[in-house]
C-alpha positions as CSV (number, residue, x, y, z in Angstrom):
1,M,-0.2,-0.3,0.1
2,A,1.5,3.2,-0.8
3,E,2.1,5.5,1.8
4,S,-0.3,8.1,1.3
5,D,-3.2,5.4,1.1
6,T,-2.8,5.1,5.3
7,N,-1.7,8.9,5.2
8,P,-3.6,11.0,3.1
9,Y,-2.2,14.6,2.1
10,T,-4.4,17.8,3.7
11,L,-4.7,20.9,1.9
12,Y,-5.5,23.8,4.3
13,W,-7.8,25.8,1.8
14,E,-9.8,28.9,1.6
15,A,-12.4,29.3,-1.7
16,M,-10.5,31.4,-4.1
17,S,-7.7,30.9,-3.0
18,G,-4.2,29.5,-4.6
19,A,-5.7,26.1,-3.4
20,M,-7.8,25.9,-6.8
21,V,-4.7,24.9,-8.5
22,V,-3.3,23.0,-5.7
23,E,-6.3,20.8,-5.7
24,I,-6.8,20.0,-9.4
25,L,-3.1,19.2,-9.4
26,L,-4.2,16.4,-6.2
27,D,-7.0,15.0,-8.5
28,E,-5.3,15.0,-11.5
29,I,-2.7,12.5,-10.3
30,G,-5.3,11.0,-8.1
31,V,-3.8,10.7,-4.5
32,D,-6.1,10.7,-1.5
33,Y,-6.4,13.9,0.2
34,E,-8.5,15.6,2.7
35,R,-9.4,19.5,2.8
36,H,-9.0,21.6,5.8
37,A,-11.1,24.6,5.2
38,V,-9.0,27.9,6.8
39,D,-11.6,31.2,7.1
40,M,-8.8,34.2,6.7
41,A,-11.8,36.3,6.8
42,A,-12.2,35.1,11.0
43,G,-8.4,35.3,11.1
44,E,-8.0,32.0,11.3
45,H,-4.7,31.5,9.9
46,R,-3.4,33.7,12.6
47,T,-4.1,31.3,15.2
48,E,-1.6,29.2,17.4
49,H,-2.5,26.1,15.8
50,F,-2.1,27.1,12.3
51,L,0.7,28.7,12.9
52,A,2.5,26.3,13.9
53,L,1.8,24.2,10.7
54,N,2.7,27.1,8.1
55,P,4.4,30.0,9.9
56,T,4.1,32.4,6.9
57,G,0.2,32.3,8.0
58,Q,-0.6,32.0,4.5
59,V,-3.2,29.8,2.1
60,P,-2.5,27.1,0.6
61,A,-0.2,24.6,2.7
62,L,0.0,20.9,2.1
63,R,0.8,18.5,4.5
64,L,2.7,15.6,3.5
65,P,1.9,12.3,4.5
66,E,4.7,11.9,6.6
67,G,3.3,15.0,8.2
68,K,5.5,17.7,7.0
69,T,3.9,20.9,6.1
70,I,5.1,23.2,2.8
71,G,3.1,26.6,1.4
72,E,3.7,28.4,-1.7
73,S,1.4,26.9,-4.6
74,A,3.8,26.6,-6.8
75,T,6.0,25.0,-4.7
76,I,3.6,22.6,-3.9
77,A,3.0,22.0,-7.6
78,L,6.7,21.3,-8.4
79,V,6.9,19.2,-4.6
80,L,3.8,17.4,-6.6
81,G,5.1,16.7,-9.8
82,E,8.2,15.0,-8.5
83,R,6.9,12.7,-5.5
84,H,4.4,11.8,-8.4
85,P,5.9,11.9,-11.3
86,S,4.1,12.2,-14.6
87,S,4.2,14.9,-17.5
88,F,2.7,17.6,-15.1
89,V,6.1,19.0,-14.3
90,P,9.3,18.2,-16.5
91,L,11.9,16.2,-14.5
92,P,15.5,17.7,-14.3
93,G,17.1,17.3,-17.6
94,E,14.3,17.8,-19.8
95,A,14.2,20.2,-22.5
96,D,11.4,21.8,-21.5
97,R,12.3,22.1,-17.5
98,P,13.8,26.0,-17.3
99,D,10.6,27.3,-19.4
100,F,8.6,26.1,-17.1
101,L,10.1,26.9,-13.8
102,R,10.8,30.6,-15.5
103,W,6.4,30.6,-16.2
104,L,5.8,29.0,-12.9
105,I,7.9,31.3,-10.8
106,Y,6.4,34.5,-12.5
107,M,2.5,33.4,-12.4
108,A,2.8,32.9,-8.8
109,A,5.4,36.0,-7.8
110,S,3.5,38.5,-10.6
111,P,0.0,37.9,-11.5
112,Y,-0.7,36.4,-8.4
113,M,0.5,39.0,-5.9
114,T,-1.0,41.6,-8.8
115,F,-4.1,39.9,-7.7
116,V,-3.7,40.0,-3.7
117,Q,-3.1,44.6,-4.3
118,F,-6.0,44.1,-6.2
119,N,-8.2,42.2,-3.8
120,H,-6.6,43.2,-0.4
121,P,-5.2,46.8,-0.7
122,D,-5.0,46.8,3.1
123,R,-2.4,44.6,2.8
124,F,0.2,47.0,1.4
125,L,-0.9,50.2,2.7
126,D,-2.8,51.4,5.6
127,N,-4.3,54.9,3.7
128,H,-8.1,53.7,2.9
129,E,-7.9,56.8,1.0
130,A,-5.1,55.3,-0.9
131,Y,-6.4,51.7,-2.1
132,G,-8.8,53.2,-5.5
133,A,-5.8,54.0,-7.5
134,L,-4.0,50.5,-5.6
135,I,-6.7,48.5,-7.2
136,E,-6.5,50.5,-10.0
137,N,-3.1,50.1,-11.0
138,A,-2.9,46.5,-9.9
139,R,-5.7,46.2,-12.9
140,I,-3.5,48.0,-15.7
141,R,-0.7,45.4,-14.4
142,L,-2.7,42.4,-14.6
143,L,-4.2,42.9,-18.1
144,T,0.2,43.4,-19.2
145,Q,1.1,40.1,-17.5
146,F,-1.9,38.4,-19.0
147,S,-0.6,40.0,-22.2
148,A,2.9,38.4,-21.5
149,L,1.7,35.7,-20.7
150,E,-0.3,35.2,-23.6
151,A,2.8,35.6,-26.3
152,A,4.7,33.5,-23.9
153,I,2.5,30.5,-24.4
154,S,4.5,27.8,-27.0
155,G,1.6,24.8,-27.5
156,A,-1.8,24.7,-28.7
157,P,-4.2,24.5,-26.7
158,Y,-1.6,24.2,-23.6
159,F,1.2,26.3,-22.3
160,L,4.4,24.2,-23.7
161,P,4.3,21.5,-26.7
162,R,4.4,18.5,-24.2
163,G,0.4,19.3,-23.4
164,P,-1.2,19.8,-19.9
165,T,1.4,21.2,-17.4
166,S,0.7,22.6,-13.9
167,L,1.1,25.4,-16.2
168,D,-2.1,25.3,-17.5
169,F,-4.3,24.8,-14.3
170,Y,-2.3,27.2,-12.4
171,L,-2.8,29.5,-15.3
172,Y,-6.6,28.6,-15.3
173,M,-6.7,29.8,-11.7
174,L,-5.6,33.1,-12.9
175,T,-7.7,33.5,-15.3
176,E,-10.5,32.6,-13.3
177,F,-9.5,35.2,-10.7
178,S,-10.3,37.3,-13.2
179,D,-13.2,40.1,-12.3
180,D,-13.8,40.6,-16.2
181,R,-13.1,37.0,-17.7
182,Q,-14.7,37.3,-20.7
183,G,-12.7,40.5,-21.6
184,L,-9.5,39.0,-20.7
185,L,-10.5,35.6,-23.1
186,R,-11.9,37.5,-25.7
187,K,-8.3,39.8,-26.8
188,R,-6.3,36.9,-25.7
189,P,-7.0,33.4,-28.6
190,K,-4.3,31.2,-26.7
191,L,-5.1,32.3,-23.3
192,A,-8.9,31.4,-24.4
193,A,-8.6,28.4,-26.0
194,L,-6.0,27.0,-23.2
195,H,-9.0,27.7,-20.9
196,D,-11.4,25.8,-22.5
197,A,-8.9,23.3,-22.7
198,I,-8.7,22.6,-19.0
199,S,-12.1,24.2,-18.2
200,S,-13.6,20.3,-20.1
201,R,-11.2,18.6,-17.6
202,D,-12.7,16.4,-15.3
203,S,-10.9,17.6,-12.3
204,V,-12.0,21.0,-13.4
205,G,-15.6,19.8,-13.1
206,R,-14.7,18.7,-9.2
207,I,-13.0,21.0,-8.0
208,R,-14.0,24.7,-9.7
209,P,-17.3,24.6,-8.3
210,R,-15.8,24.1,-4.3
211,H,-14.2,27.7,-5.3
212,G,-17.8,29.5,-5.7
């Protein structure tokens, strides 16, 4: 019996967070996992219990079968891909691994964090009067960042020519975060094709409704 059969993964999650891509990957890989909701609005991410698991107080976090907990959605995607080898994460030595790593880190560090700025300006400024300008700045930057991703898509319909990878699931999630998804896709045909392809996967059909 596999280790994950006796001690499943535990995903600490909140709706419409980076947990979406982690859930999709866990479903795609086909491993057992449990979900533990973290109500960030109620401050559960700042409790002593959660901070002992994930000192950054962020969601998602994933407890591995052996008991260690890791955070950061991009890190979790890499760890899952290497613990459960598949085409979703190019392994060291494969020709497209550098491009995979570049764009995975870009998605996590740029548009993901810009969405945090867009939705939670209070995490960046204490001046409430400046929130509107900060949100508008994030909106403009997101459009530029999605255009950069559109130009980088080298497969059809997936991000890389090899077929679906964690990049596609991550970019699908980012697109779902948008408050103007249809406008975003209408002007970016490669992104629209990628989004359609990922939307049709059984895993997404199961996971996406949980995120509202």
